[in-house]
Legacy VTK file of the C-alpha trace (Angstrom):
# vtk DataFile Version 3.0
C-alpha trace
ASCII
DATASET POLYDATA
POINTS 276 float
138.438 104.359 97.088
138.638 103.443 100.899
135.863 100.711 101.680
134.362 100.965 104.992
134.523 97.999 106.944
131.622 96.514 109.435
132.360 96.666 113.235
132.820 93.362 114.928
129.615 91.484 115.588
127.984 92.228 112.381
125.404 89.738 111.112
124.645 91.423 107.792
123.081 89.687 104.892
125.205 89.631 101.639
122.825 92.222 99.873
122.899 94.248 102.855
126.603 93.967 103.432
127.472 94.978 99.675
125.034 97.889 99.846
126.416 99.345 102.947
130.045 98.767 101.539
128.945 100.685 98.164
127.645 103.648 100.538
130.932 103.785 102.684
133.010 103.594 99.757
131.302 106.304 97.908
131.400 108.629 101.188
134.782 107.880 102.059
136.284 108.744 98.737
134.256 112.068 98.614
135.085 112.932 102.138
138.659 111.938 102.257
138.217 109.792 105.333
136.992 106.239 106.175
133.352 105.837 106.972
132.785 102.725 109.157
129.579 100.591 109.403
127.535 99.386 112.226
124.716 96.923 111.980
122.087 98.231 113.924
118.888 96.436 113.035
119.509 93.422 115.400
118.010 92.143 118.565
116.815 94.023 120.760
116.258 96.914 118.331
114.336 95.058 115.495
112.372 97.617 113.493
115.163 100.163 113.694
116.861 101.605 110.715
119.434 98.979 109.137
122.895 100.760 109.750
124.751 103.575 111.385
127.422 105.088 109.388
130.201 106.368 111.320
132.178 109.634 110.358
134.356 112.068 112.050
131.418 114.570 112.064
129.126 111.780 113.896
126.598 109.067 112.834
124.342 108.905 109.730
121.505 106.594 109.299
121.273 103.805 106.408
118.014 101.823 105.517
118.486 99.241 102.673
115.502 97.923 100.579
114.697 96.763 97.091
112.816 98.622 94.243
109.977 96.208 93.566
106.226 96.211 93.503
104.851 94.098 96.477
103.413 91.618 93.924
106.794 91.065 92.485
108.437 90.419 95.996
105.569 87.975 96.984
105.891 85.798 93.843
109.787 85.900 94.133
109.632 84.880 97.861
107.154 82.006 96.835
109.556 80.647 94.094
112.663 80.813 96.362
110.800 78.750 98.859
108.954 76.104 96.824
110.474 76.291 93.253
113.548 74.333 92.139
115.698 77.484 92.487
118.033 79.107 89.747
119.779 76.133 88.896
118.979 72.415 89.179
120.622 69.097 87.937
118.430 66.343 86.276
119.950 63.006 85.834
119.312 61.199 82.694
119.420 63.958 80.232
121.558 64.334 77.319
121.804 68.097 76.920
121.507 71.121 79.442
118.432 73.183 79.482
117.408 76.778 79.953
113.929 77.713 81.350
112.151 80.949 81.318
109.649 80.834 83.988
106.749 83.397 84.903
106.787 83.629 88.667
103.425 84.742 89.161
102.299 81.144 88.700
102.493 78.663 91.552
105.672 76.480 91.639
104.499 73.177 92.780
103.895 71.621 89.428
107.244 72.755 87.915
108.818 71.383 90.980
107.477 68.015 91.071
107.498 67.438 87.270
110.623 69.000 86.155
112.658 66.080 85.712
109.837 63.917 84.021
109.014 66.604 81.480
112.535 67.298 80.382
113.241 63.562 80.041
109.969 63.187 77.809
111.080 66.087 75.742
114.400 64.549 74.932
112.938 61.137 74.443
110.780 62.616 71.693
113.461 64.894 70.194
111.969 68.206 71.310
114.578 70.837 71.757
112.447 73.926 72.519
108.768 74.354 73.757
106.628 76.078 76.306
103.945 78.589 76.384
105.579 80.561 73.402
105.463 77.497 71.368
102.846 78.246 68.698
103.013 74.549 67.056
102.400 72.615 70.063
100.674 74.730 72.619
97.233 73.333 73.330
98.072 70.269 71.425
101.178 68.670 73.031
100.714 67.432 76.696
104.140 68.134 77.895
103.799 71.644 76.362
100.619 72.176 78.037
101.922 71.024 81.113
104.794 73.196 80.777
102.681 76.339 80.168
100.223 75.721 82.959
103.286 75.648 85.207
104.215 78.994 84.075
107.253 77.981 81.629
107.329 80.434 78.826
110.051 78.456 77.101
112.151 75.565 77.791
115.316 75.114 75.417
118.140 72.557 75.089
121.425 74.360 75.132
124.827 73.466 74.081
127.928 74.053 76.211
127.079 73.391 79.857
127.259 69.846 81.189
124.414 67.653 80.366
121.675 67.653 83.044
122.167 71.098 84.005
119.003 73.194 84.270
119.217 76.982 84.495
116.056 78.867 85.311
115.546 82.598 84.884
112.408 84.218 86.182
110.203 87.091 84.970
107.314 89.145 86.302
104.590 91.390 84.822
107.218 94.068 84.613
106.350 97.660 83.410
107.471 99.051 79.979
109.329 102.315 79.722
109.319 105.248 77.310
112.590 105.033 75.298
114.979 107.836 75.516
113.488 109.232 78.796
116.102 109.297 81.651
113.471 111.001 83.777
111.484 107.477 83.981
113.769 106.647 86.907
112.897 109.692 88.755
109.287 109.277 87.911
109.195 105.760 89.333
111.133 106.515 92.162
108.369 109.156 93.065
105.744 106.325 92.830
107.422 103.509 94.669
108.270 105.633 97.650
104.287 106.113 98.189
104.233 102.451 98.899
103.321 101.785 102.497
106.508 99.857 102.943
108.760 102.477 101.951
106.820 105.143 104.002
107.739 102.825 106.900
111.416 102.944 105.671
111.109 106.570 105.662
109.690 106.672 109.291
112.584 104.460 110.453
115.200 106.776 109.157
113.183 109.760 110.690
113.397 108.168 114.145
117.088 107.916 113.939
117.568 111.581 114.760
120.755 111.764 112.319
121.094 114.780 110.332
121.943 112.658 107.083
119.433 109.639 106.364
120.136 107.652 103.380
117.483 105.044 101.857
119.324 102.464 99.451
117.258 100.907 97.008
118.775 97.712 94.975
117.243 97.707 91.316
117.400 94.532 89.336
116.292 92.977 85.990
113.774 90.624 87.807
111.910 93.411 89.692
112.281 96.576 87.860
113.868 95.965 84.386
112.376 99.079 83.138
114.417 101.200 85.654
117.496 99.061 85.018
117.045 99.970 81.174
116.345 103.760 82.111
119.843 103.878 83.699
121.468 103.389 80.103
119.439 106.742 79.117
121.602 108.859 81.019
121.170 110.864 84.392
117.719 112.210 85.320
116.981 115.871 85.105
113.831 115.778 87.205
113.702 115.658 90.990
111.545 112.947 92.540
109.198 113.433 95.310
110.927 112.125 98.440
109.598 112.165 102.054
111.598 114.760 104.235
112.798 111.878 106.531
115.046 110.852 103.756
117.936 113.134 102.696
119.686 110.947 100.152
118.359 108.200 97.783
120.633 105.533 96.315
119.483 103.560 93.297
121.935 100.628 92.540
121.986 98.100 89.738
124.293 95.285 90.637
127.478 94.671 88.498
130.195 91.824 88.688
132.478 94.413 90.549
129.752 96.154 92.613
127.143 98.542 91.251
126.106 101.145 88.984
124.563 103.729 91.341
122.426 106.793 90.744
122.179 109.065 93.779
119.527 111.839 94.581
119.549 114.428 97.158
117.899 117.929 97.481
121.254 119.533 97.820
123.236 117.995 94.608
120.567 116.512 92.669
121.600 113.503 90.891
125.003 111.910 90.708
126.311 108.822 89.077
128.869 106.433 90.652
130.351 103.095 89.333
131.562 101.600 92.589
133.755 98.775 92.959
133.091 97.218 96.456
LINES 1 277
276 0 1 2 3 4 5 6 7 8 9 10 11 12 13 14 15 16 17 18 19 20 21 22 23 24 25 26 27 28 29 30 31 32 33 34 35 36 37 38 39 40 41 42 43 44 45 46 47 48 49 50 51 52 53 54 55 56 57 58 59 60 61 62 63 64 65 66 67 68 69 70 71 72 73 74 75 76 77 78 79 80 81 82 83 84 85 86 87 88 89 90 91 92 93 94 95 96 97 98 99 100 101 102 103 104 105 106 107 108 109 110 111 112 113 114 115 116 117 118 119 120 121 122 123 124 125 126 127 128 129 130 131 132 133 134 135 136 137 138 139 140 141 142 143 144 145 146 147 148 149 150 151 152 153 154 155 156 157 158 159 160 161 162 163 164 165 166 167 168 169 170 171 172 173 174 175 176 177 178 179 180 181 182 183 184 185 186 187 188 189 190 191 192 193 194 195 196 197 198 199 200 201 202 203 204 205 206 207 208 209 210 211 212 213 214 215 216 217 218 219 220 221 222 223 224 225 226 227 228 229 230 231 232 233 234 235 236 237 238 239 240 241 242 243 244 245 246 247 248 249 250 251 252 253 254 255 256 257 258 259 260 261 262 263 264 265 266 267 268 269 270 271 272 273 274 275
């Protein structure tokens, strides 16, 4: 495939850069010509759609966002700003640790006491505890502290260097009906009703372009239910999509690029495995 390259002067964020390359890669391959990318939502044009896609037939508008409920986004932003991050190093530990954290809880206590609690657990020979620890919850002070700080489970793990602490975050994610690929279409209909996505559609409409693309990242931290529904096959139901949007791209990140489900009124659902 031919990957579209951003024009000079681009200030894209990594997730936006990857998304725009994915769209340009698919369109370049389909049309047999290079599609180039222009970063558009930059001063003095704040509030415009994110990118122009340049083709031989003219410009197409592209807006990039994330499929997530607003509460999930708010909690994730809080933990990114205030929490210990996805990986930390704690001196004085004899093992590496893995923590599963509910990011609906405030990050302050875990950020302040992470090192203290893990060292104390190792001193007592405790290698696994947290909110899911039925033996110690409500009885052991460190287990109670971890649980109150949102730690569902803290486990010592073999392999990584001692002192490495890996954190993964979960939220109150939806369940999904097993065996139903149309869960993806149904949830797309619902998420597009949110005010922020109505604003995305309005941005695309104001572009005046005949082709208007909305690209949505989907990941296990925000919409695990939709990520799992990707494995059920291609949807057959059509989502309800604002008329300002001509094509919707749903993309699950992979090490090479993304697994993509793409919908338009003209072509229905199409699937792409994209290296970008």
